[in-house]
N, C-alpha and C positions, 0 to 999 in steps of 0.2 A: 149476775151474768152482763157483761157489758152488750151494748147493741152493737151489732157489726154494721160498720159503713158498707154502703153497697160497693161492690167491686167496680172500679172505674170502667174496666172492660164492659161490663153489662150496662153501665150508663151510656157509654160511647156508642154502642152497638144497639141501643133502644132506639135510635133514630131522632133522638132530640135534637132540637135547632139551637137551644140556649143552654148554658150550663147551670145546675144548682147554685144558688147564692153563696153557699159554703165553699166554694170552688174560685170565687171571683176575689180577686186578690185586693187589697186595701188601695184607696185612690192614690196615695203618693208612690206607689208602686207602678201603677198602671202607665203612668207616662214614659216609663223606660222599658216598656215589653214591645218588640217590634216583630216583623215576620223574619223568623230565622234564615229563611232561604234568600232572603234579601239581605240579613245581615252578614251571612257568612260569603256573600260576594264581595264584600267591601275590601278593596285593595289597600286603601289609605288607612293611617293608623297603625297602633302598635299590634303585633301579631305573636301568639304564643310561640316560644322557642322550641326549635327541634334540636334534641341531642343526639348525635349519633355514636352509640356506645361500643362498636366495633373497635375504638382505639384506646378503651379505658384499660384493657389488659395488654397492650402492646408490649412487645420486647423493647421497643424504643423508648428509653425515658423521656425524651422531649415531647414525642407523640402523645405518650400517655399524660404528661403534665398538661398538655395544651387541651386535652378532651376533659381533665379534671376541672381544668379552669373555667370551661364552658359551662360545665355541669353547675359548678360553685356559682358562676355568674347568674345562671338561669334560677338557682335555689334560693340566691339572696334577693333577686329583683322580682321574679313573678311566683316563685314557689309551685309552680306548675309546667309542664313540658311534655312534648311529644317525644318519645323514646323510640329511635329505630335501630336496627341492628342489636337488638336486645337479646337474642340467642334462643328466642322461643320461636319453634318452627311456624310458618304460616298456616301450615297444614292443620297442627293444633289448636291453634288460635279459631281456625274456620269450623273445627269440629266441636270447641267449646260453644260457638256462636250457635252451631247447629242444635245441639242436644238442648240447650236452654230455650231456643226458638219453639222447638218440638214440644217442650213442656207447656210454654205458654198458649201452644196450639190446641192443646186438650179443651175439651168442653169445661166450663166454669165449674160444674159440679164434680168432675174428675179431680180438678185442682183443689176444691174445698177440702177434699178428703186429708190435704198437708195443710190445712188451715191453722196459724198461729192462736195464740191465745195471749195477747198483750195483757190483759188486765190480770192474768195469774202470772205474769212474769215469762211466760214461754214465748220467746220472741223468735225462736227458729221457725221457718216454715213459710206458707203462702200467706200474704196479707195486704192490707192497705193501710194507709196512715189513719189513726184515729185521731179526732180534733184535740189539740192541746187546749186546756180550757182558757187559757190566755186569749187566744185569738178567733178560736172556733174554726181556724182555716184550714182546708183540706187541699192536699196535692193531687195532681192529675196522674196518678201512677198506681199500678199495683206491683208485688215485688215479690221475690222467694229469696229468703235470707237463712244462710247456715254456715257453721263454722266448718272449714274445709282442711285446716292444718292446725297443729300436728295431727298426725294421723290416729293418735290414740285419745285425742280428746273429741273425735267426731260422733255423732250420733247418727249413723247410716240408717236408723230406721226411719228417719223423716226425710230423706233425700228421695227425689223423685223415681220411682219404679220405671217410669215410662218417660222417655226413650230407654231401652234396657241397657244403653252403653253409656248412660248419664253418669253414672259413678265412676266407672273406668275412666272416662275422658276427663272428667272435673277434677278427679284427684291427681290424674298426671300434670294437668295445668297448674294445680296447686303447688305440687312439688318444684315445678320450674320456676314458678312465681318466688318460691321461699328462696331460691337459690339466687334469682336476681335480686331480692330485697338484699340479702347478703351483699352482693357485690356493689349495689347502691350504697348501703349504710356504709362499708368500708371505705368506698370513695369519698363520701361526705364526711367522715371521721378525718380523712387525710386533709380534706379542704378546711377542716377547723383546726388543724395542726396537732390533732390526736393519734394515737396510734390506731393502726387499723381496725382493731377489733372493739375499740371503745363504745361506739353507739350501738352497735349489735347488742353488746353485754348489757348497756344500760336501759335496754328495751326488752330484756327478758330471753335473748338468745334464741337457740334452736328449739329447747325445751319449752319456754315459757310465752314467746311472741306468738300471739293468735292471728291467724289469717281467718276473715268472716267474708264470705262473698255474698254480696246482695245483687242479684238481677233485677233491673230495674225497666218495667214494662209500661211504656207511656203510650196510651192508644191515642188514636186520632182525636182531635178536639174540635168541635163545631165553633168555638169561640176562643182561639188560642192566644188572642190579644189580651183576653181577660185573666187567664190562668197561668200557673206555673207547674212544671213537672216536680220539680224538687225547689223549696224556697231558699233564698240566699241563706248560706251556712259556711262555717270552715270545718273542716274533717278533724274529729278528735284523735285520730290514728296518729302513727309515726310516720307511715307512707301509705297512699292508697294507689292501686294500680288500675286502671280502666280500659275495658275493650268495649266496642260498641258495633252496632250494625251500619255504620257509615252514614246513619243519618244525623246531620247537625242538632245540636241542642245546648251544649254547654256553655255556658257564659261566665266569666272571669271578671270580677270587679277590679279593675288595674288602674292606677291614676286617675280615681274618681269616674271612671266611666264603665260601663259595661261592653266586654269585648268578647266576641263569639268566636269559640274555637274552630278552625278548619278541620276537615276530616283527612288526616294524612294516612295514606295506604300503608297497612302492615305495621303500623305503630301501637304503641302502648301508652296511653296518658297517665302520668303519674304526678300526683299532689304531694307536696311535703305536706304533714299534718301536725296539729297542734303541738303532739308530743314532741317532736324533732324542733319545732319553734321554740319550744320551752328549754329543752336541752342545749339549744344552741344560743339561749338569751337572745332570741329575736333575729339572730343572724340570717337564719333560713326563714323565709315567709312561709305561713300557712294562709292561702289567699280565698277571700270569701268568693264563693261561687254558687251558680243557680243553673237550674235545667229550664228550656223553653220548650214548649209542645207546638205541634202543628195541626193543619187540617187534611194534609194528603198522605203522611206516613207514619206507620207505627215507628216509634223509636225504641230501641231496646240496649241497654247498657250492662254491662258485668262489672261491678265495683267489687275489689279485694281490699278491705281495710285491714292493715298489718298493726295490731294493737298489743300493747304491753299487758301483762296481767294487770286484774282491776286493784288488788290491794297490797300486793308484794312489793312494789318498788315505789319509793317517793320519787316523784318526777320535779326538777327543779334545774335552773341552770348550772351546768358543770362549771366548777370553779375554775378552769382552764378559759371560759369564754366570760368571765367576770374580772373587772379591774376597778379602779377608782374612779376613772372617767366611764366605764359601763359597769353601773351597779345591777344588781340582777333585778330584770323586768317582771319576774313572775314568783310568787310565793311558792314553798313547797307544798305539793300536792299528791295523793294518789291518784291514779287514773278515774278512779270511781269518783273522786272528790272533784277532780276537774269537771268530768260530766255533769254531776249536780250543780257546780257552780254555774256551768253554762245554761242549764236549764232555768236555774233560779234567776240568773239575769236575764233571759229571755222572758220570763214570766214578768219580771220587773218593769222592762222595757214596755212590754204590752200593755200594764196596767197603768203605766203612766202616759199612755198616747191620749 
């Protein structure tokens, strides 16, 4: 039986003035962690692009093309963007936030009924990060993780029963996000000069592309300049869609500097993940990003990772993206092997420090 790390929420509400040492980031990281509310005020310097999707299906070919070009530029340059006019109603997004927040407002002993058991491979449910042996580092967050689409692959027995409309609201959101994922994949396929349905097929299509939702709960932190909500990483997914409660925290590593994403009303943040970076042979970027925490406000984000099946598909640069001058940048791997490779490399990096 693995020992359970204390929930970060319990630590945060216990009145501690200083955080336990396993939450303190290594020295070389600390120099770059600032006050997120000050960071987000910065007007100068690069800003995460905002893409208006209203025109991506316009009747007018030129209007459509222009929108696609903006999407392509953002995917190649940043690999992350604020999507607006994405077709998901403000009301539904608000309700998703509401039911998730209500779950996290339950007493910890109620939430523990949904606890996952990472040691035995049961990763769905309520949890906190266990220390990975390499660094022993912990992140300042608790979370709830569950597969939300396709519907026949869900395990509703572990979904929150309180609030009572949690399942209905979250399911409706997952269905709409799945439609948005198709719309984006089809536009990105055209951006690469492929047929419209190509990327969708390459990541598993309607039957096999999995949507995994992770609600990240970042309690207030007494020493936010020493901790991270989520350490720097790239997403392994094909695409990731993120809603948040309008408290800033997301930072992107862009052109050698950490850039703080502003909060754009009614937007959904979208990341290009490693899977699309690999299929596009590096033309589309999977950007390094992390999450900051703060003293004043709880931050909650709803990340939905669109993932190809673990072993059924070999991910490698598509032949159309490879040429004599642009050889394949990635070896063929299954999704499971890609995850293993990343974990192995991370362990190696930590050991070599």
